[in-house]
C-alpha beads as a LAMMPS data file, in Angstrom:
LAMMPS data file: protein, C-alpha beads

313 atoms
312 bonds

1 atom types
1 bond types

-500.0 500.0 xlo xhi
-500.0 500.0 ylo yhi
-500.0 500.0 zlo zhi

Masses

1 110.0

Atoms # bond

1 1 1 -402.661 -6.215 156.533
2 1 1 -399.797 -4.326 156.874
3 1 1 -399.195 -0.330 156.455
4 1 1 -396.919 -0.958 154.236
5 1 1 -397.912 -0.467 150.666
6 1 1 -398.513 -3.055 147.980
7 1 1 -395.952 -4.494 145.959
8 1 1 -396.014 -3.654 142.620
9 1 1 -393.885 -6.357 140.682
10 1 1 -396.945 -8.087 138.947
11 1 1 -397.018 -4.886 137.064
12 1 1 -393.571 -3.821 136.539
13 1 1 -392.268 -7.027 135.681
14 1 1 -394.272 -7.075 132.229
15 1 1 -392.891 -3.570 131.440
16 1 1 -391.566 -3.394 127.702
17 1 1 -388.010 -2.599 129.356
18 1 1 -388.066 -5.436 132.088
19 1 1 -389.044 -8.183 129.298
20 1 1 -385.969 -7.154 127.203
21 1 1 -383.795 -7.380 130.001
22 1 1 -385.155 -10.928 130.509
23 1 1 -384.675 -11.300 126.586
24 1 1 -380.934 -10.271 126.454
25 1 1 -380.306 -12.154 129.760
26 1 1 -381.590 -15.115 127.554
27 1 1 -379.524 -14.164 124.907
28 1 1 -376.070 -14.718 126.675
29 1 1 -377.594 -17.763 128.974
30 1 1 -378.080 -19.448 125.317
31 1 1 -374.997 -18.630 124.264
32 1 1 -373.487 -20.354 126.983
33 1 1 -375.358 -23.236 126.820
34 1 1 -374.317 -23.859 123.455
35 1 1 -370.867 -23.720 124.478
36 1 1 -371.463 -26.519 127.269
37 1 1 -373.163 -28.373 124.298
38 1 1 -370.028 -28.138 122.512
39 1 1 -368.229 -29.588 124.953
40 1 1 -370.590 -32.379 125.814
41 1 1 -369.993 -33.309 121.966
42 1 1 -366.275 -32.817 122.172
43 1 1 -365.539 -34.663 125.503
44 1 1 -368.774 -36.785 125.929
45 1 1 -369.788 -38.309 122.447
46 1 1 -366.143 -37.510 120.934
47 1 1 -364.534 -39.845 123.548
48 1 1 -367.064 -42.730 123.712
49 1 1 -367.245 -42.847 119.970
50 1 1 -363.364 -42.955 119.851
51 1 1 -362.972 -46.070 122.031
52 1 1 -365.872 -47.706 120.063
53 1 1 -363.749 -46.841 116.893
54 1 1 -360.682 -48.124 118.547
55 1 1 -361.756 -51.212 119.632
56 1 1 -362.297 -52.231 116.009
57 1 1 -359.544 -50.244 114.757
58 1 1 -356.359 -50.962 117.428
59 1 1 -354.035 -49.251 114.905
60 1 1 -355.105 -45.642 115.474
61 1 1 -354.970 -45.818 119.444
62 1 1 -352.406 -43.492 119.101
63 1 1 -354.769 -40.913 117.641
64 1 1 -357.508 -41.428 120.072
65 1 1 -354.790 -40.430 122.908
66 1 1 -353.614 -37.280 120.963
67 1 1 -357.571 -36.406 120.521
68 1 1 -358.317 -36.730 124.092
69 1 1 -355.278 -34.548 125.156
70 1 1 -355.958 -31.699 122.409
71 1 1 -360.092 -31.570 123.610
72 1 1 -359.095 -31.812 127.778
73 1 1 -356.685 -28.439 126.887
74 1 1 -359.589 -26.871 124.501
75 1 1 -362.052 -27.222 127.401
76 1 1 -359.637 -25.836 130.119
77 1 1 -358.441 -23.016 128.211
78 1 1 -360.726 -22.264 125.703
79 1 1 -364.560 -23.201 126.322
80 1 1 -364.559 -23.115 130.428
81 1 1 -363.363 -19.315 129.540
82 1 1 -366.044 -18.269 127.206
83 1 1 -369.070 -20.145 129.270
84 1 1 -368.066 -17.875 132.448
85 1 1 -367.803 -14.533 130.429
86 1 1 -371.284 -15.400 128.879
87 1 1 -372.624 -16.481 132.159
88 1 1 -371.770 -13.045 134.114
89 1 1 -373.193 -11.070 131.584
90 1 1 -376.491 -13.054 131.812
91 1 1 -376.474 -13.174 135.554
92 1 1 -375.733 -9.248 135.563
93 1 1 -378.781 -8.627 133.210
94 1 1 -381.061 -10.820 135.686
95 1 1 -379.607 -9.029 138.387
96 1 1 -380.840 -5.934 136.855
97 1 1 -383.992 -7.010 136.394
98 1 1 -384.580 -8.073 140.054
99 1 1 -383.069 -4.668 141.686
100 1 1 -385.561 -2.721 139.552
101 1 1 -388.921 -5.267 140.716
102 1 1 -387.645 -5.452 144.263
103 1 1 -386.165 -1.447 144.618
104 1 1 -382.757 -2.477 145.415
105 1 1 -379.906 -0.439 144.127
106 1 1 -377.230 -1.482 141.868
107 1 1 -374.196 -3.102 144.294
108 1 1 -371.504 -2.574 141.783
109 1 1 -368.544 -4.353 144.734
110 1 1 -370.632 -7.567 144.598
111 1 1 -372.403 -7.565 140.879
112 1 1 -369.540 -5.442 138.556
113 1 1 -370.400 -3.005 136.035
114 1 1 -374.002 -2.293 135.586
115 1 1 -375.363 -3.274 132.403
116 1 1 -375.576 -0.360 129.708
117 1 1 -379.063 0.125 127.914
118 1 1 -377.313 -0.623 124.289
119 1 1 -376.147 -4.003 125.433
120 1 1 -379.912 -4.879 126.614
121 1 1 -381.563 -3.498 123.652
122 1 1 -379.495 -4.599 120.928
123 1 1 -379.531 -8.468 122.502
124 1 1 -382.787 -8.119 123.865
125 1 1 -384.069 -6.934 120.620
126 1 1 -382.187 -10.027 118.648
127 1 1 -383.966 -12.642 121.131
128 1 1 -387.730 -10.267 120.545
129 1 1 -387.373 -10.674 117.029
130 1 1 -386.400 -14.884 117.114
131 1 1 -388.662 -16.211 119.597
132 1 1 -390.812 -13.206 120.811
133 1 1 -391.316 -12.138 124.550
134 1 1 -394.806 -12.909 125.505
135 1 1 -393.534 -16.281 127.448
136 1 1 -391.533 -13.941 129.328
137 1 1 -394.368 -12.224 130.853
138 1 1 -395.314 -13.083 134.617
139 1 1 -391.763 -14.157 135.560
140 1 1 -392.764 -14.154 138.849
141 1 1 -396.163 -15.207 140.067
142 1 1 -398.744 -12.566 140.176
143 1 1 -400.058 -13.104 143.468
144 1 1 -397.140 -11.201 145.348
145 1 1 -399.515 -8.156 144.165
146 1 1 -401.437 -8.821 147.322
147 1 1 -398.378 -8.442 149.642
148 1 1 -396.019 -5.599 150.990
149 1 1 -392.875 -5.394 148.901
150 1 1 -390.485 -6.849 151.526
151 1 1 -392.706 -10.076 151.732
152 1 1 -393.614 -10.060 148.094
153 1 1 -389.572 -10.159 147.601
154 1 1 -389.137 -12.654 149.573
155 1 1 -391.676 -15.077 147.712
156 1 1 -390.158 -14.297 144.398
157 1 1 -386.188 -15.305 145.920
158 1 1 -387.816 -18.204 147.464
159 1 1 -389.011 -19.182 143.990
160 1 1 -385.513 -18.708 142.535
161 1 1 -383.876 -20.587 144.941
162 1 1 -386.526 -23.847 144.900
163 1 1 -386.230 -23.746 141.197
164 1 1 -382.948 -23.808 140.489
165 1 1 -381.956 -26.306 142.978
166 1 1 -384.606 -28.645 142.008
167 1 1 -383.175 -28.248 138.313
168 1 1 -380.035 -29.104 139.272
169 1 1 -380.697 -32.197 141.480
170 1 1 -382.755 -33.629 138.717
171 1 1 -380.217 -32.944 135.879
172 1 1 -377.539 -34.968 138.265
173 1 1 -379.304 -37.759 138.504
174 1 1 -379.864 -37.806 134.688
175 1 1 -376.241 -37.216 134.396
176 1 1 -375.085 -40.180 136.544
177 1 1 -377.423 -42.717 135.139
178 1 1 -375.825 -41.823 131.459
179 1 1 -372.499 -41.373 132.284
180 1 1 -373.113 -45.002 134.272
181 1 1 -374.671 -46.544 131.534
182 1 1 -372.051 -45.565 128.606
183 1 1 -368.998 -46.110 131.012
184 1 1 -370.297 -49.752 131.531
185 1 1 -371.189 -50.497 128.048
186 1 1 -367.932 -49.167 126.596
187 1 1 -366.201 -51.598 129.368
188 1 1 -367.977 -54.665 128.372
189 1 1 -367.017 -53.728 124.570
190 1 1 -363.469 -54.096 125.731
191 1 1 -363.953 -57.411 127.243
192 1 1 -365.823 -58.632 124.575
193 1 1 -363.006 -57.573 122.079
194 1 1 -359.984 -59.348 124.363
195 1 1 -358.110 -56.168 124.466
196 1 1 -354.896 -56.253 126.274
197 1 1 -353.719 -53.706 129.050
198 1 1 -351.810 -51.353 126.884
199 1 1 -354.572 -51.308 123.835
200 1 1 -357.187 -50.930 126.703
201 1 1 -355.229 -47.512 127.971
202 1 1 -354.617 -46.031 124.867
203 1 1 -357.616 -47.500 123.034
204 1 1 -360.523 -46.891 125.436
205 1 1 -359.488 -45.400 128.663
206 1 1 -357.543 -42.256 127.329
207 1 1 -360.276 -41.137 124.883
208 1 1 -362.878 -41.624 127.846
209 1 1 -360.618 -39.749 130.182
210 1 1 -362.286 -36.128 129.419
211 1 1 -365.833 -37.778 128.671
212 1 1 -365.528 -38.886 132.275
213 1 1 -363.766 -36.084 133.613
214 1 1 -366.393 -33.834 132.167
215 1 1 -369.418 -36.017 133.623
216 1 1 -367.928 -36.252 137.218
217 1 1 -367.219 -32.145 137.324
218 1 1 -370.832 -31.408 135.877
219 1 1 -372.372 -33.653 138.655
220 1 1 -370.091 -32.386 141.715
221 1 1 -370.318 -28.657 140.404
222 1 1 -374.236 -28.926 140.221
223 1 1 -374.544 -31.314 143.304
224 1 1 -372.791 -28.357 145.146
225 1 1 -374.802 -25.741 143.614
226 1 1 -377.924 -27.473 144.354
227 1 1 -376.690 -27.693 148.314
228 1 1 -375.841 -24.297 148.561
229 1 1 -379.690 -23.072 146.911
230 1 1 -380.961 -25.727 149.542
231 1 1 -379.151 -23.419 152.239
232 1 1 -380.430 -20.080 150.796
233 1 1 -384.116 -21.602 150.571
234 1 1 -383.976 -22.461 154.244
235 1 1 -382.953 -19.152 155.304
236 1 1 -385.543 -17.629 153.210
237 1 1 -388.142 -19.730 155.042
238 1 1 -386.790 -18.399 158.106
239 1 1 -386.864 -14.782 157.323
240 1 1 -390.694 -15.457 156.056
241 1 1 -391.643 -16.983 159.153
242 1 1 -389.933 -14.522 161.033
243 1 1 -391.469 -11.524 159.047
244 1 1 -394.836 -13.015 159.645
245 1 1 -394.403 -13.380 163.467
246 1 1 -393.225 -10.232 164.209
247 1 1 -395.530 -7.976 162.451
248 1 1 -393.259 -7.539 159.151
249 1 1 -390.652 -5.518 160.395
250 1 1 -389.750 -4.434 156.455
251 1 1 -386.134 -2.901 157.923
252 1 1 -385.013 -6.405 158.646
253 1 1 -386.045 -8.086 156.127
254 1 1 -385.142 -5.507 153.474
255 1 1 -381.611 -5.931 154.759
256 1 1 -381.932 -9.131 155.019
257 1 1 -383.436 -9.717 151.397
258 1 1 -380.451 -8.081 150.104
259 1 1 -377.934 -10.196 151.562
260 1 1 -379.910 -13.206 149.962
261 1 1 -379.909 -11.562 146.687
262 1 1 -376.218 -11.166 146.911
263 1 1 -376.230 -14.945 147.297
264 1 1 -378.699 -15.371 144.489
265 1 1 -376.687 -13.474 142.021
266 1 1 -373.210 -14.887 142.906
267 1 1 -374.717 -18.598 142.078
268 1 1 -376.214 -17.185 138.874
269 1 1 -372.827 -15.551 137.787
270 1 1 -371.111 -18.861 138.846
271 1 1 -373.195 -21.717 138.977
272 1 1 -372.942 -23.788 135.683
273 1 1 -375.110 -24.341 132.754
274 1 1 -377.948 -26.275 132.676
275 1 1 -379.414 -27.634 128.996
276 1 1 -382.329 -25.643 127.978
277 1 1 -384.106 -29.428 127.286
278 1 1 -383.441 -30.108 130.753
279 1 1 -385.416 -27.093 131.482
280 1 1 -388.221 -27.717 129.181
281 1 1 -388.674 -31.148 130.190
282 1 1 -389.718 -30.129 133.645
283 1 1 -390.691 -26.702 133.115
284 1 1 -394.635 -27.293 132.988
285 1 1 -394.970 -29.423 135.848
286 1 1 -392.293 -27.973 138.253
287 1 1 -393.772 -24.167 137.267
288 1 1 -397.510 -24.940 138.071
289 1 1 -395.854 -26.189 141.588
290 1 1 -393.735 -23.350 141.931
291 1 1 -396.720 -20.873 141.179
292 1 1 -398.953 -23.072 143.799
293 1 1 -396.896 -22.670 146.445
294 1 1 -396.329 -18.928 145.977
295 1 1 -399.898 -18.694 145.978
296 1 1 -399.879 -20.598 149.384
297 1 1 -397.356 -18.548 150.616
298 1 1 -399.320 -14.975 149.974
299 1 1 -402.607 -16.977 151.426
300 1 1 -400.771 -17.325 154.464
301 1 1 -399.184 -14.062 154.466
302 1 1 -403.084 -12.712 154.192
303 1 1 -404.355 -14.802 157.155
304 1 1 -401.459 -13.742 159.194
305 1 1 -401.391 -10.644 158.508
306 1 1 -405.148 -10.095 158.907
307 1 1 -404.914 -11.450 162.264
308 1 1 -402.874 -9.188 163.696
309 1 1 -404.779 -6.212 162.097
310 1 1 -407.648 -7.544 163.838
311 1 1 -405.846 -7.710 167.179
312 1 1 -404.980 -4.209 167.312
313 1 1 -407.266 -2.220 169.793

Bonds

1 1 1 2
2 1 2 3
3 1 3 4
4 1 4 5
5 1 5 6
6 1 6 7
7 1 7 8
8 1 8 9
9 1 9 10
10 1 10 11
11 1 11 12
12 1 12 13
13 1 13 14
14 1 14 15
15 1 15 16
16 1 16 17
17 1 17 18
18 1 18 19
19 1 19 20
20 1 20 21
21 1 21 22
22 1 22 23
23 1 23 24
24 1 24 25
25 1 25 26
26 1 26 27
27 1 27 28
28 1 28 29
29 1 29 30
30 1 30 31
31 1 31 32
32 1 32 33
33 1 33 34
34 1 34 35
35 1 35 36
36 1 36 37
37 1 37 38
38 1 38 39
39 1 39 40
40 1 40 41
41 1 41 42
42 1 42 43
43 1 43 44
44 1 44 45
45 1 45 46
46 1 46 47
47 1 47 48
48 1 48 49
49 1 49 50
50 1 50 51
51 1 51 52
52 1 52 53
53 1 53 54
54 1 54 55
55 1 55 56
56 1 56 57
57 1 57 58
58 1 58 59
59 1 59 60
60 1 60 61
61 1 61 62
62 1 62 63
63 1 63 64
64 1 64 65
65 1 65 66
66 1 66 67
67 1 67 68
68 1 68 69
69 1 69 70
70 1 70 71
71 1 71 72
72 1 72 73
73 1 73 74
74 1 74 75
75 1 75 76
76 1 76 77
77 1 77 78
78 1 78 79
79 1 79 80
80 1 80 81
81 1 81 82
82 1 82 83
83 1 83 84
84 1 84 85
85 1 85 86
86 1 86 87
87 1 87 88
88 1 88 89
89 1 89 90
90 1 90 91
91 1 91 92
92 1 92 93
93 1 93 94
94 1 94 95
95 1 95 96
96 1 96 97
97 1 97 98
98 1 98 99
99 1 99 100
100 1 100 101
101 1 101 102
102 1 102 103
103 1 103 104
104 1 104 105
105 1 105 106
106 1 106 107
107 1 107 108
108 1 108 109
109 1 109 110
110 1 110 111
111 1 111 112
112 1 112 113
113 1 113 114
114 1 114 115
115 1 115 116
116 1 116 117
117 1 117 118
118 1 118 119
119 1 119 120
120 1 120 121
121 1 121 122
122 1 122 123
123 1 123 124
124 1 124 125
125 1 125 126
126 1 126 127
127 1 127 128
128 1 128 129
129 1 129 130
130 1 130 131
131 1 131 132
132 1 132 133
133 1 133 134
134 1 134 135
135 1 135 136
136 1 136 137
137 1 137 138
138 1 138 139
139 1 139 140
140 1 140 141
141 1 141 142
142 1 142 143
143 1 143 144
144 1 144 145
145 1 145 146
146 1 146 147
147 1 147 148
148 1 148 149
149 1 149 150
150 1 150 151
151 1 151 152
152 1 152 153
153 1 153 154
154 1 154 155
155 1 155 156
156 1 156 157
157 1 157 158
158 1 158 159
159 1 159 160
160 1 160 161
161 1 161 162
162 1 162 163
163 1 163 164
164 1 164 165
165 1 165 166
166 1 166 167
167 1 167 168
168 1 168 169
169 1 169 170
170 1 170 171
171 1 171 172
172 1 172 173
173 1 173 174
174 1 174 175
175 1 175 176
176 1 176 177
177 1 177 178
178 1 178 179
179 1 179 180
180 1 180 181
181 1 181 182
182 1 182 183
183 1 183 184
184 1 184 185
185 1 185 186
186 1 186 187
187 1 187 188
188 1 188 189
189 1 189 190
190 1 190 191
191 1 191 192
192 1 192 193
193 1 193 194
194 1 194 195
195 1 195 196
196 1 196 197
197 1 197 198
198 1 198 199
199 1 199 200
200 1 200 201
201 1 201 202
202 1 202 203
203 1 203 204
204 1 204 205
205 1 205 206
206 1 206 207
207 1 207 208
208 1 208 209
209 1 209 210
210 1 210 211
211 1 211 212
212 1 212 213
213 1 213 214
214 1 214 215
215 1 215 216
216 1 216 217
217 1 217 218
218 1 218 219
219 1 219 220
220 1 220 221
221 1 221 222
222 1 222 223
223 1 223 224
224 1 224 225
225 1 225 226
226 1 226 227
227 1 227 228
228 1 228 229
229 1 229 230
230 1 230 231
231 1 231 232
232 1 232 233
233 1 233 234
234 1 234 235
235 1 235 236
236 1 236 237
237 1 237 238
238 1 238 239
239 1 239 240
240 1 240 241
241 1 241 242
242 1 242 243
243 1 243 244
244 1 244 245
245 1 245 246
246 1 246 247
247 1 247 248
248 1 248 249
249 1 249 250
250 1 250 251
251 1 251 252
252 1 252 253
253 1 253 254
254 1 254 255
255 1 255 256
256 1 256 257
257 1 257 258
258 1 258 259
259 1 259 260
260 1 260 261
261 1 261 262
262 1 262 263
263 1 263 264
264 1 264 265
265 1 265 266
266 1 266 267
267 1 267 268
268 1 268 269
269 1 269 270
270 1 270 271
271 1 271 272
272 1 272 273
273 1 273 274
274 1 274 275
275 1 275 276
276 1 276 277
277 1 277 278
278 1 278 279
279 1 279 280
280 1 280 281
281 1 281 282
282 1 282 283
283 1 283 284
284 1 284 285
285 1 285 286
286 1 286 287
287 1 287 288
288 1 288 289
289 1 289 290
290 1 290 291
291 1 291 292
292 1 292 293
293 1 293 294
294 1 294 295
295 1 295 296
296 1 296 297
297 1 297 298
298 1 298 299
299 1 299 300
300 1 300 301
301 1 301 302
302 1 302 303
303 1 303 304
304 1 304 305
305 1 305 306
306 1 306 307
307 1 307 308
308 1 308 309
309 1 309 310
310 1 310 311
311 1 311 312
312 1 312 313
């Protein structure tokens, strides 16, 4: 094996302060996702409900258009900004969690102001009292303890990129199916009701516009995010192969890992939220896959580095 000391990621990630950091980040992410849920209710459900109601009561079509205009402004001027604030705060706290584990210094130019201990303690304690923190243990696979820190960091970063990209691809697929079904349903309803063009525009198209724009925006943003994460995952795989082939050039890997971490933080702080129910739906199966792949990477590294040690004179 390498002469570098083994990583302490598996032990350090379960310390009280680290679990509080994950808990505090979860609080801010949850707040942002509640705003996402409000957006979905106001734009998607509200828009489709308005179209269905107007199909039966066309005399209130002007109010449907007013509702659509108001929701579009509220979404753009208020809800998006609030989401962004919660997302960035949660991302900074999670970045602090990773920096402590990977032995990275805090990079203010990339991540902004370091989260204060008071902020983490206050919100982490709130989460702990409501949900407990046992389920946050072993955030990264404990198998990385068998590797030196540079390689263990790559395994953890690979898990981050793979999980996030997979989650977003599945979410986009579900959104496309749901949006298509709802649009077809409402348009068929309008045809069956024999609506004229002016009634159709005011009673159906106007209320549906915020919903359609929201769905298209979510699909576009998450598709782009998944593609970006896929490229990061590919780059990590390349670093991993180079690390094994070069006999663990730790300085080179460490510098590249910091650049990878910069990208991971950027994605966390800018990519759109995904609903918690999507995460829970995929968690069991995908988490098992992620841990299995991490264990396979660790075993491959142990074998390859062991061979290198055996060939030394």
